[in-house]
C-alpha positions in Angstrom: 0.0 0.1 -0.1 1.1 3.4 -1.1 1.6 5.6 1.8 1.2 9.6 1.9 1.7 12.6 4.5 -0.6 15.4 4.0 0.4 18.3 5.9 -2.4 21.5 6.4 -6.2 20.1 6.8 -7.7 23.1 5.0 -10.1 21.9 2.5 -7.3 21.4 -0.2 -5.4 19.0 2.2 -9.0 17.5 3.5 -10.1 16.8 0.3 -7.2 15.0 -1.0 -6.5 13.4 2.0 -10.2 11.7 1.5 -9.5 11.4 -2.1 -6.6 9.4 -1.3 -7.8 7.2 0.9 -10.5 6.3 -0.7 -8.2 5.2 -3.3 -6.0 2.9 -1.4 -3.5 5.3 0.1 -2.3 5.2 3.6 -3.1 8.4 4.5 -1.7 10.8 7.5 -3.2 14.3 7.9 -1.1 16.4 9.8 -2.6 19.7 11.3 -1.3 22.0 13.9 -4.7 23.2 14.8 -8.1 21.7 13.8 -9.7 21.2 10.8 -11.7 24.6 10.1 -9.9 26.7 12.7 -10.5 30.0 11.9 -6.5 30.9 11.0 -7.5 28.9 7.9 -8.4 30.7 4.8 -11.2 27.3 4.5 -12.5 28.7 7.4 -14.6 31.9 6.1 -18.3 31.5 7.2 -18.9 30.7 2.8 -17.0 30.7 -0.3 -19.1 31.2 -3.9 -19.0 28.7 -6.6 -18.8 29.8 -10.1 -17.6 28.4 -13.3 -16.9 32.2 -14.9 -13.0 32.2 -15.4 -12.8 34.7 -18.2 -11.3 33.1 -21.4 -9.8 30.1 -19.6 -11.5 26.9 -19.4 -9.4 24.8 -17.9 -11.0 26.1 -14.5 -14.1 26.4 -15.8 -14.1 22.5 -16.5 -12.8 22.3 -13.3 -15.3 24.0 -11.3 -18.1 22.7 -12.8 -16.9 18.8 -12.0 -16.3 20.4 -8.5 -20.2 21.3 -8.3 -21.1 17.7 -8.7 -18.3 16.7 -5.8 -20.1 19.5 -3.4 -23.2 18.0 -4.3 -22.5 14.5 -3.5 -20.4 15.5 -0.2 -23.2 17.1 1.2 -25.7 14.0 0.3 -22.8 11.9 2.1 -22.6 14.1 5.0 -26.5 14.2 5.7 -26.5 17.9 5.3 -26.7 20.8 2.9 -23.1 22.7 2.3 -23.8 24.0 -1.2 -27.0 26.1 -1.6 -27.4 26.4 -5.7 -28.6 30.0 -5.5 -27.4 30.9 -8.8 -24.9 34.0 -9.2 -25.2 37.4 -11.1 -22.0 39.0 -12.8 -22.4 42.9 -13.0 -20.3 44.1 -16.0 -19.4 47.3 -16.6 -18.1 47.1 -20.1 -19.8 45.5 -23.0 -16.5 42.6 -23.8 -14.5 42.6 -21.0 -14.2 39.6 -18.5 -17.9 39.0 -18.2 -18.6 38.6 -22.2 -15.4 35.7 -22.3 -16.7 34.0 -19.4 -20.0 34.0 -21.6 -18.4 32.4 -24.4 -16.3 30.0 -22.7 -19.5 28.1 -20.4 -21.4 28.6 -23.7 -19.2 26.4 -25.8 -18.9 24.2 -22.6 -22.5 23.6 -22.3 -22.7 25.1 -18.6 -25.9 27.6 -18.4 -25.4 31.0 -18.7 -27.7 34.0 -19.3 -27.1 37.2 -20.6 -29.5 39.5 -19.5 -30.4 43.4 -19.4 -29.5 45.5 -16.3 -32.9 46.1 -15.4 -33.7 42.5 -14.8 -31.9 43.0 -11.6 -34.7 43.8 -9.6 -36.3 40.7 -10.6 -33.5 38.9 -8.0 -32.8 41.8 -5.5 -35.2 43.4 -3.3 -33.4 46.4 -3.9 -31.1 47.2 -6.9 -29.5 49.7 -9.2 -27.4 48.9 -12.3 -27.7 51.9 -14.2 -23.9 52.1 -14.4 -23.6 48.6 -15.8 -23.6 47.1 -19.3 -25.3 43.8 -19.1 -25.8 41.3 -16.4 -24.5 37.5 -16.7 -26.8 35.2 -15.0 -24.9 31.8 -13.4 -28.3 29.8 -12.4 -25.9 26.5 -11.3 -23.7 28.7 -9.4 -23.7 29.4 -6.0 -22.9 29.7 -2.4 -20.4 26.8 -0.1 -21.1 26.8 3.3 -16.8 26.9 3.8 -15.9 25.9 6.9 -19.0 23.5 7.7 -17.5 22.0 4.7 -14.1 21.9 5.6 -14.9 20.2 8.7 -16.9 17.7 7.4 -14.3 16.7 4.4 -12.0 16.4 7.2 -14.1 14.1 9.2 -15.2 12.2 6.3 -11.4 11.7 5.5 -10.9 10.5 9.1 -13.5 8.2 8.6 -12.4 6.6 5.3 -9.2 5.8 7.3 -7.1 9.1 7.5 -4.9 9.3 10.8 -5.2 12.8 12.2 -2.4 14.1 13.6 -2.7 17.3 16.0 0.7 19.1 15.6 3.5 21.8 13.6 4.9 20.0 11.1 8.4 21.1 9.2 10.3 19.7 6.4 13.7 17.3 7.2 16.3 18.3 4.9 17.4 15.6 2.1 20.7 13.5 2.1 20.7 14.5 -1.9 18.1 16.7 -2.3 16.8 19.9 -0.6 13.5 18.0 1.2 13.3 14.5 2.5 10.0 12.3 1.8 10.0 13.0 5.4 7.4 15.3 8.1 8.9 16.7 11.3 6.0 16.3 13.5 7.1 18.0 16.9 10.4 16.4 17.1 9.5 12.9 15.6 10.0 12.3 12.1 7.3 11.0 9.8 8.2 9.4 6.7 6.1 7.8 3.6 6.4 7.1 0.1 4.9 11.2 -0.9 4.6 13.9 1.3 1.8 16.8 0.1 2.3 20.1 2.1 -0.9 21.9 1.5 -0.4 24.5 4.5 -1.7 27.6 2.7 -0.3 31.0 4.1 2.1 29.2 6.0 3.7 27.5 2.7 6.2 31.0 2.2 7.8 30.2 6.1 8.9 26.5 5.2 9.9 26.9 1.5 11.7 29.1 -1.0 8.6 30.1 -2.4 8.7 33.8 -1.6 9.4 35.1 -5.2 6.3 33.3 -6.3 3.8 33.6 -3.1 2.3 36.4 -1.5 0.4 36.5 2.1 -2.3 39.3 2.1 -5.0 39.9 4.7 -8.8 40.2 3.7 -11.5 41.3 5.4 -14.9 40.3 5.2 -17.8 41.5 6.2 -21.2 40.4 6.6 -24.3 42.8 6.8 -27.6 43.0 9.3 -30.7 42.7 6.8 -34.2 41.7 6.4 -35.6 37.9 5.8 -36.4 39.0 1.9 -32.1 38.7 1.3 -31.8 35.6 2.4 -30.2 33.3 0.4 -31.0 30.8 -1.1 -33.4 33.0 -2.7 -31.3 35.7 -3.2 -28.6 35.1 -5.6 -24.7 35.6 -5.2 -22.8 38.3 -7.0 -19.9 40.0 -8.4 -18.9 43.1 -9.6 -15.0 42.4 -11.3 -14.9 46.1 -12.0 -15.6 47.5 -8.7 -13.8 44.3 -7.0 -16.5 43.5 -5.0 -18.7 40.4 -4.0 -21.0 39.1 -1.8 -24.4 36.9 -1.5 -27.4 37.2 0.9 -27.6 35.7 4.5 -26.7 32.3 4.9 -26.8 30.5 8.1 -28.4 33.7 10.4 -24.5 35.7 10.0 -25.6 38.4 7.8 -25.5 39.3 4.4 -22.5 39.4 2.8 -20.8 42.2 0.9 -16.6 42.7 0.3 -14.1 44.4 -1.2 -11.4 42.3 -3.2 -9.1 44.7 -2.6 -5.6 43.5 -2.1 -5.1 43.8 1.5 -1.5 44.6 3.0 1.0 42.1 3.9 0.0 39.5 7.3 1.3 37.0 9.2 -1.4 34.2 9.3 -0.2 33.0 13.0 0.8 36.3 15.0 -1.1 38.8 12.7 -4.1 40.8 14.0 -7.4 39.7 12.9 -9.4 43.0 13.5 -11.1 44.3 9.9 -10.1 48.2 8.8 -12.5 50.7 9.6 -11.8 51.9 6.1 -12.6 48.4 4.6 -16.1 49.0 6.3 -16.7 52.7 5.2 -15.6 51.2 1.4 -18.7 48.4 1.2 -20.9 50.5 2.7 -20.3 52.7 -0.2 -20.8 49.9 -2.7 -24.0 49.4 -0.9 -25.0 52.6 -0.9 -25.0 52.8 -5.1 -25.6 48.9 -6.0 -28.2 48.3 -3.2 -29.2 51.7 -1.8 -31.8 50.0 0.9 -28.7 48.8 2.6 -26.5 51.7 2.9 -26.9 52.0 6.8 -27.4 48.1 7.4 -25.1 47.5 10.3 -22.1 45.3 10.4 -23.1 41.9 12.2 -20.3 39.6 11.6 -17.0 40.1 10.4 -13.7 37.6 9.9 -9.9 38.3 8.7 -9.4 35.9 6.3 -5.9 35.9 4.3 -5.0 34.9 0.6 -2.4 33.5 -0.5 -1.2 35.1 -3.8 0.7 34.1 -6.7 1.9 37.0 -9.4 -0.3 35.2 -11.9 -3.0 33.8 -10.1 -2.2 30.3 -10.8 -2.2 27.6 -8.3 1.1 25.8 -7.0 0.9 21.8 -7.6 4.7 21.2 -7.8 7.4 18.9 -6.9 9.9 20.4 -4.8 12.1 17.3 -4.5 11.2 13.6 -5.4 8.1 12.7 -4.1 8.1 16.1 -1.7 5.0 17.8 -3.5 4.1 21.8 -3.0 0.7 22.2 -3.3 -0.9 26.1 -2.5 -1.5 29.4 -3.8 -5.0 29.1 -4.3 -5.4 32.7 -4.8 -8.6 33.2 -3.5 -10.0 30.9 -6.2 -8.8 28.0 -5.2 -11.7 26.5 -2.4 -14.9 25.9 -5.0 -12.3 23.6 -7.1 -11.8 21.1 -4.3 -13.3 18.1 -4.8 -12.1 17.9 -8.2 -8.7 19.6 -7.9 -8.1 16.4 -5.4 -9.1 13.7 -7.9 -6.8 15.6 -10.3 -3.5 15.7 -7.7 -4.3 12.4 -6.9 -4.1 11.4 -10.4 -0.4 13.5 -10.2 0.4 11.5 -7.3 -0.2 8.6 -9.0 2.0 9.0 -11.8 -1.1 9.1 -13.9 0.0 12.4 -15.7 2.2 15.4 -15.2 1.0 18.5 -13.6 -0.4 21.4 -16.1 3.1 23.7 -16.4 1.3 26.3 -15.1 1.6 25.3 -11.8 5.5 25.0 -11.8 7.4 26.5 -9.8 8.7 29.2 -12.2 8.9 32.4 -12.4 5.4 34.4 -12.7 4.0 37.5 -14.7 1.6 39.3 -12.6 -2.1 39.0 -13.5 -5.5 39.5 -11.4 -7.5 37.8 -14.5 -8.1 34.4 -13.1 -8.8 35.9 -9.5 -11.7 38.0 -10.2 -13.0 38.1 -6.7 -10.8 36.3 -4.3 -12.9 35.0 -1.6 -15.6 33.7 -4.3 -13.5 30.4 -3.5 
């Protein structure tokens, strides 16, 4: 039986551990805190699932496949982890990101519809879109209950035979290469046929990936709103041009409305997790313009998350040493892909195929194009 150590029980690590255990691997999953702990990027209350990725069809196909994975996971868990509430994209220009996305989705037979801005009144209790060129409707998109989904995935992994170890892990130097297929866990060295470091924002502190990965502080805000703004019912939305996104109230924590403006450098272990008052006012200004009835809605819940950003927003799926793999740089658009990405990475570890060259440890050309709104998954 092949063995693997996965470090990091966020949604990527937990999903990979589950997939590998169910396909015959002996799996150890190491997490310094607990799956779904609030320092994880995976522990935000929600993430969006959408297939729009501009002109890129690789991610669109993976997201469409992941949709089935999330629905199946919820059925296994006996609870709804994914609300298929639909999503509206607010297009400020006639031939930008949204237009390119629509062409890709239509080519892939993924449902979408171009609407007039006035149609926004069909979806929201209050809406102003007089500055928009059109709306792009993704009826099969929606909202994932992210923190809960992370906890459930880790629980299912344990039930599938994964050994969960609660400890801090560090790499072990290799004799003939930078890193051995081993992990130092609080002084004890564990070895396996493969080691996968899926430790999110902690990755730059463990490996020399500083030029490929930047960690930023991102504030998420939820506002107290009337019952009419509940999801399902109210769809998710993304305004690419304004770097804003959100959805209706899920699980009683309020309507999510948040800026995607890239935050400053952040330490995931010791950084202060207090939202910036200027960021709150920025989002209020957006609500005032787009959903005027919510202009004075109080903040009900806030949370500091972090992005692990690569310059080009492509992920890292790369072998740092023989048998030692780095999995990271979710760049704000990785959560939604987790069930399908786990299957993809499992194939890489099995030697069925090489990872996409775009995911390698090479110099990256800066781009915001893939990420759109970071917390959208």
